[in-house]
N, C-alpha and C positions, 0 to 999 in steps of 0.2 A: 665637452665629449665624455670626459671621465665620469661627470657627474650622471649622464644618461646611461652611460653602461653600468654604473651602480645601481641606478634606478631599475634598469632592465633585470639585472642579475637578482636583485632583491624580489623582484615580481616572479622571476622563474622560480625561486626557492620557497615562495608562499604557498603552503598547502591548505590553507583556510576555505578556499573555494571549492577544492577537492573534497573535502570533509564534508561541506554543507551538501554538495551533490550526491555523496554517499548516504547521508541521512536521508536525504529526499527519497533516494531509490528504496531504501529501507522502509520508510513510511508508506511510500507506494505499494511496496509488496505486503505490507501488514494490512493495508487497507483493501487490497483485492481478497486476501484471504478472509478478511471478516465478511465482505460481501458475497463472496461465493460461499462461506458457511452459513450466513443468515439465508441465502437462498434455498440452500439444501434442507436447512430446518425448517423454513417455510413450507417446502414441498412434502416433508415428512408429516407436519401438523396438518397441512390440508388432507393428506390421506387419512390420517387418524379421524378427523371430522367427517370426511366423506363415507368411511365405513361406519362410522356411529349413525350417521343419517340414513345409510342403506339399511341398518339393523333396525332402526325405528320405523321405517317406512314399511307397510304390509305389502 
């Protein structure tokens, strides 16, 4: 019984899983920022090319 209690207390004090989850959340946030930023840049570039096309068409 004492060994089980020691094992459970050691498990409760271990933070490695929490750290991995935090890094996962940070990576997810960065990924979302990159995706959203890429979409906005794509919209801007599309507008530039559409404006150029409209200027070339009589």
